[in-house]
C-alpha positions in Angstrom: -10.4 1.6 4.8 -11.7 4.9 6.0 -15.2 4.3 4.6 -15.5 0.5 4.7 -18.3 -0.5 7.0 -16.3 -3.4 8.5 -12.8 -3.1 9.9 -12.1 -6.7 8.8 -13.1 -6.0 5.2 -11.1 -2.8 5.1 -8.0 -4.9 5.7 -9.1 -8.0 3.7 -10.4 -6.5 0.6 -7.2 -4.8 -0.6 -5.2 -7.9 0.3 -7.5 -10.3 -1.5 -7.4 -8.0 -4.6 -3.6 -7.9 -4.5 -3.4 -11.7 -4.0 -5.7 -12.4 -7.0 -3.7 -10.0 -9.3 -0.4 -11.6 -8.0 -1.7 -15.1 -9.0 -2.3 -13.9 -12.5 1.0 -12.0 -12.7 3.1 -14.9 -11.3 1.5 -17.5 -13.5 3.4 -15.9 -16.4 6.8 -15.8 -14.7 9.6 -18.3 -14.2 10.2 -20.1 -10.9 13.2 -17.9 -9.8 11.0 -14.8 -10.2 8.2 -16.4 -8.3 10.5 -17.4 -5.4 11.8 -13.9 -5.1 8.3 -12.4 -5.4 6.9 -14.4 -2.6 9.3 -12.8 0.0 8.4 -9.4 -1.5 4.7 -10.2 -1.2 5.0 -10.7 2.6 6.5 -7.2 2.9 4.0 -5.5 0.5 1.0 -7.2 2.1 2.2 -6.2 5.6 2.6 -2.7 4.4 -0.9 -2.6 3.0 -2.1 -3.7 6.4 -0.3 -0.8 8.1 -1.8 1.6 5.5 -5.3 0.1 6.1 -4.8 0.8 9.8 -3.9 4.4 9.0 -7.2 4.5 7.1 -9.0 3.1 10.2 -7.5 6.0 12.2 -8.8 8.4 9.6 -12.3 6.8 9.7 -13.9 9.1 12.3 -11.6 12.1 11.7 -12.0 12.8 8.0 -10.9 16.4 7.2 -9.0 17.7 4.2 -5.8 18.1 6.2 -6.0 14.6 7.6 -6.7 13.1 4.3 -3.7 14.9 2.8 -1.5 13.9 5.7 -2.6 10.3 5.7 -2.2 10.1 1.9 1.4 11.5 2.1 2.1 9.3 5.2 0.8 6.2 3.4 2.9 6.9 0.4 6.0 7.4 2.5 5.4 4.3 4.7 4.9 2.2 1.6 8.2 3.5 0.0 10.2 3.1 3.2 9.0 -0.4 4.2 8.9 -2.0 0.7 12.3 -0.7 -0.3 13.8 -1.8 3.0 12.2 -5.3 2.3 13.6 -5.2 -1.3 17.1 -4.4 0.1 16.8 -7.3 2.6 15.9 -9.8 -0.1 18.1 -8.5 -2.8 21.2 -8.2 -0.6 21.5 -12.0 -0.9 22.6 -13.9 -4.0 19.6 -14.5 -6.3 21.1 -17.8 -7.4 24.4 -19.6 -7.8 25.2 -17.6 -10.9 23.5 -14.2 -10.0 25.1 -12.1 -7.3 23.2 -9.9 -4.8 21.9 -6.7 -6.2 22.7 -4.6 -3.1 25.4 -4.9 -0.4 24.4 -5.6 3.2 25.5 -2.2 4.3 24.1 1.3 4.8 25.4 2.1 1.3 23.4 -0.8 -0.1 20.2 0.3 1.7 20.6 3.9 0.4 21.1 2.4 -3.1 17.9 0.5 -2.7 16.0 3.7 -1.7 17.6 5.6 -4.7 16.5 2.8 -7.1 13.0 3.1 -5.7 12.6 6.8 -6.3 11.2 6.5 -9.9 8.6 4.1 -8.6 7.8 6.4 -5.7 6.9 9.3 -8.0 4.2 7.2 -9.7 2.9 5.8 -6.4 2.8 9.3 -4.9 0.9 10.9 -7.8 -1.5 7.9 -8.0 -2.1 8.1 -4.2 -2.8 11.9 -4.4 -5.1 11.6 -7.4 -7.1 8.6 -6.1 -7.4 10.0 -2.6 -8.7 13.4 -4.0 -11.1 11.6 -6.3 -12.4 9.1 -3.7 -12.6 11.3 -0.7 -13.7 14.4 -2.7 -16.3 12.3 -4.5 -17.6 10.9 -1.3 -17.8 14.3 0.3 -19.7 15.6 -2.8 -22.0 12.6 -2.6 -22.7 13.3 1.1 -23.7 16.8 0.2 -26.0 15.6 -2.5 -27.4 12.6 -0.5 -27.2 13.6 3.2 -28.7 10.2 4.3 -25.4 8.5 3.4 -23.4 9.7 6.4 -25.8 8.4 9.1 -25.9 5.1 7.4 -22.1 4.9 7.3 -21.9 5.6 11.1 -24.6 3.0 11.8 -22.7 0.4 9.7 -19.5 1.0 11.6 -21.2 0.4 15.0 -22.2 -3.2 14.1 
């Protein structure tokens, strides 16, 4: 989102990519899984929107410290919001024969966050590696091809 020429595309592109991959993923699952996943999609897509807005904030203020802070903040925001959403949806019975995964209590919410920690580790490492590669690669490209930066600023004004 920080380097996309259009604010609209910086929000839409990741959501469209996620939606297309979700269509493929859910085509192979049973109906109960799909029903549960749709409520999770709303939370995940909304969180991607929040993170894209963080990228918009970063857009004109790109520094190493801000990239690191936004990357860490984005990882934390994704972990906190999506696990909260998982707790909300999984604290209800999944079906007539399957009970809720978490209780509707602070203890259930904490259990949801604890269950998400192994996933957060992968998300965090991926976010750090990709941010370093993408922002570092773009900074290197700007040094090698100085004309890129003025074109980027021009494109954002339109």
